[in-house]
C-alpha positions in Angstrom: -191.7 -184.6 53.7 -192.3 -185.3 50.3 -189.2 -186.0 48.3 -188.8 -182.8 46.3 -186.7 -183.1 43.3 -185.6 -179.9 41.5 -184.2 -179.9 37.9 -181.5 -177.3 37.6 -180.1 -177.2 33.7 -176.4 -176.5 33.2 -175.6 -173.7 30.7 -173.1 -173.9 28.4 -171.6 -171.3 27.0 -170.3 -171.5 23.7 -170.1 -167.7 22.5 -166.4 -167.3 24.1 -164.8 -164.8 21.8 -161.7 -163.2 22.3 -161.3 -159.6 24.0 -161.6 -156.6 22.1 -158.2 -155.0 20.9 -157.8 -151.4 21.2 -155.3 -148.9 19.9 -153.3 -146.3 21.9 -152.9 -143.5 19.4 -150.4 -140.8 20.3 -150.5 -137.2 18.8 -148.2 -134.2 17.9 -148.4 -131.1 20.0 -146.3 -128.4 19.4 -144.9 -127.7 23.1 -144.3 -131.8 23.8 -140.4 -132.1 23.4 -139.3 -135.1 21.0 -136.8 -136.2 24.2 -140.0 -136.1 26.5 -142.1 -138.7 23.7 -139.3 -140.9 23.2 -138.7 -141.8 27.3 -142.7 -142.1 27.2 -142.6 -144.4 24.7 -139.6 -146.6 26.1 -140.9 -146.8 29.9 -144.6 -146.8 29.1 -144.9 -148.8 25.8 -141.9 -151.2 26.1 -140.7 -150.1 22.8 -137.0 -150.2 22.0 -134.8 -146.9 21.6 -134.7 -147.4 17.9 -138.3 -148.0 17.3 -139.4 -145.3 19.6 -137.8 -142.9 17.7 -138.8 -144.0 14.5 -142.7 -143.4 16.1 -141.8 -140.4 17.7 -141.0 -139.2 13.4 -144.2 -140.7 12.6 -145.9 -138.6 14.7 -144.5 -135.6 14.3 -144.7 -135.5 10.8 -148.2 -137.0 10.5 -150.0 -135.3 13.1 -150.3 -139.1 14.8 -149.6 -143.0 15.2 -150.7 -146.0 17.0 -147.9 -146.9 19.2 -149.7 -150.4 20.4 -152.6 -152.3 20.2 -154.0 -153.8 23.5 -157.2 -154.9 25.3 -159.0 -152.2 26.8 -157.9 -152.2 30.3 -154.6 -152.5 29.3 -154.8 -149.8 26.8 -156.7 -147.4 29.1 -153.9 -147.8 31.9 -150.9 -147.0 29.8 -153.0 -144.0 28.5 -153.3 -142.6 31.8 -150.1 -143.6 33.0 -148.8 -141.4 29.9 -150.9 -138.8 30.0 -149.9 -138.4 34.6 -146.6 -138.3 33.4 -146.7 -135.5 31.1 -148.9 -133.4 33.3 -146.7 -133.9 36.0 -143.7 -132.6 33.6 -145.5 -129.8 32.5 -146.5 -131.3 28.4 -149.9 -131.5 26.9 -149.3 -134.6 25.3 -152.5 -136.3 24.2 -153.3 -139.8 23.7 -156.3 -141.8 23.0 -157.6 -145.4 22.8 -160.1 -146.5 20.2 -161.0 -150.0 18.7 -159.2 -151.7 16.2 
C-alpha cells in the first residue's frame, strides 16, 4: 500500500457572538383579572410582589409592558407557559416575544 497523506484543515470559529435577546411583552385586555396577571408575573417570571403589581398597573394604563428580556428559548417557553395557564383559567391573556 502506498503512503497516503491527507491534509485536514481545521477551521477556527472567530465569529462567536452573544445570543440574540428577546423581549417578552404582556398585553392588556378587559377580561383577565389584575390578580391573575400578578400571579403570572410572580410564578412564571419570578417578579417580586411589588414589581409584579407595578408591571400590572403599567400594562393596565399603557396597554402593554415588557416583563423580561431573555434568550429565544427561555422567552418562548415563558410565553407558552403563561398562555397555557391563562387558557386553563379561562382568560384571554396575550403575551408575545419579539427581538430586543
